[in-house]
Steps between C-alpha positions, in 0.01 A plus 500: 500500500423865447830669429373821656479329852885476527757743376872487472644689806205429720548379846265297721507248784519141407464160667713227339299187460749273342819485286547477140724291283762786475522556872264796499221557748143482368219718648171667378405858476141582395488160325823555328776251540816668622849328445720671751883438483657468846180413682449179685185298576317609808659851489315841496682743291463845331529417136582745220389408143784489233311354207128444408368232273136408389472230760743570774764756616854480630623687800795531740514527882504852631448407863437179700234548769492139620811285442515134443677297767683331209652818365879517523768753400638404149867403533575636145604870477343550165169293554271793487623613152622173342246292311676169565344377822127550624482338842811596718265703714319176592622262759630183327272259663208716393638508144478114504134522618426750227633281226274207623204764496590608148496135379157466640381821323628379177332156530170672588515734211640276228382145583177321597660324793315483836774676696365361827573142395847573393786438748724815437812477699699765653764684294857342538723788603877562505716510808657817378287679237789717374814474269327211309476628144775349280432720203469891475387727211596858571424773252759763417452880477716808496462687833701821548734404225577146628364158406289386785306169537185409689135429445212701385260679738167358506299545169777721347828509311656700763815331641552445861872456538581199733828421659375194677181281474410297802322222315788448260786261566779733595715362218269641231511844656879496527541410136239744372659789691855405375363480140341846545820642643721370222256631239525841654881501503486415136254783423221262366162669519175347594229502227261811510154416366419866433818593321544162342879499591723298721578117513420321824135415567507235777756297694401147564672278741445148596695295766498146589395491864633144532786498235629857554514562132396827348364640173489870387287622225508862358183580324609783238341704219782426263719205425821696560576747773836665594706345768350155456835316504635690799172435695542136446857508625424688814180324600659147461809620698277599785260190481689164436158312543351682201478225245277667241472866369233542238366792314133545381406748249158669539422769260133579579362680792244221604458398858669165434856460671678318206520543139521208239885504453753352765869486453769348723762736610698293740520136632197265457150567363355337801570498875404196731269499796409205725140401612409192709851348415447546125711751297351730236661709227343841475531732197453880522120499418394170652257503791599344826333535827626799693474335849698173480440399865137543473489339164634176642224506758244575232613206286493267789141607575396447147645156494318399818171647380511320161533147640652375173484142390771526221257458213407875476583750218549833616511839310743759632353832369725800495785270578791732513818298562295184569547500875163361619459264206854357545418473885185302435625292203644227715148428635300495176478345154579822299513882537425740218627843555464822290601857516494792255865598579712285269814544714307347801390212298858432397605529861228259617598241218871530608412458858296188407766358280770556760294299751434238234144552552312381187149543652493870442407650156541877462324728254565863407123584476261739638309362795194709429444359156674154523411365835203289388718348218783411736270349749377234260 
C-alpha cells in the first residue's frame, strides 16, 4: 500500500464488506484495507482515518449513510468509550452468525480443509447474554483526587470509570465498588504510572455463580500499604460470602495483570465454584471459564463430538484449574494437563485428588515448548 494514498484525518465514503475478528467493519478504499470501529457488514459509512500502517489503515465512523437492519442501540452507557465490549451495537442473533463466519474465515486462512465439505453448525447462544461473567479485573486510577475503577479505553491506558458492567455478574460489580469505596475512605491511592506513586493497580473479583462464594484480589505495587488491616475488617463485615482475600504484588509496568508474588490476607487461598456437578478450587491466578453456563454446554458438545471409547489419552493444554480435563477423565484412559501458572497446576492437582481421579497427570510446563513431549 502506498502510504500517500491515505492520511490520518482523511474522510471518505466506505462500504463495509465483512466483519473482522475484533468486531470492526472491513472495507476497501483505493485498494487499501480499512478496519472501521463501529461499522457493521452491509453498511455504507463515512469513515475517518485514525491510523495508517504499511498494508492497511484504521478508521472510525463519522456518519452512517446506510444502516444495517441488525444495528441496535447498545444498552451500556459507556460502550462507545470503554474498550471492554466490541459488539453491543449488533443484534445478538447476528453476533452468533458472525462468530460462525469468523470460524469459517479462520479455517480458510489457516488450514487446508475443504470448507464446503465441512458441516459447521450454528453457534449455540445464551438465553440471556448479560450478567454472565463470574470474574472481573478493573483497573484503578486517581480521578479528581479519588480512587476510581473501570476499564481502559480502546488502545489506551486512559481509564473509563465504570459503576456497573452489564456483562458482569452483579455480585462482582457490587464487591468491586465496595472495595473501591473503602480504599477511598482509608485514603489509599491508586498507582500512577507517570509519577511512579500510589499502591492499588487492579481490583480482581471472582464469584462462584453456583456456590455464591467470593474471592477478592488486590494487585498492588508494594507488599505493604496503609490501612490494610482496616480494609480487611470492613470488607469482610459487608460481605460474609467473601471466603478469600489475596494480595498480588506487581512492581513492573508491563501489560500483565498479575505479578509473581501472591499473599493471603484473609480466609482461604482458594474459593470454590461448581461446574457440571463437579466442584473446583480456584486460586487467585488460576484460569477458569468466565461464562459457567456456556462452559457446561461447550463441554457437553465436546464430549458428544469426541465419541470416546475409554482407551484414549488426552492432552489438556493450558489446563488452568483442570476443568475440561477432569470433565472428560471419566470417559478416557488418562488425561495429561499442563499450564505455565504453577498455582493453576496446584489447583488442578487438588481438584483431581479431591475427586480421587487418578487418571489425570498435571505438569507445570509451558505448552508452547513442551506439548510434543507431554503428548508422547
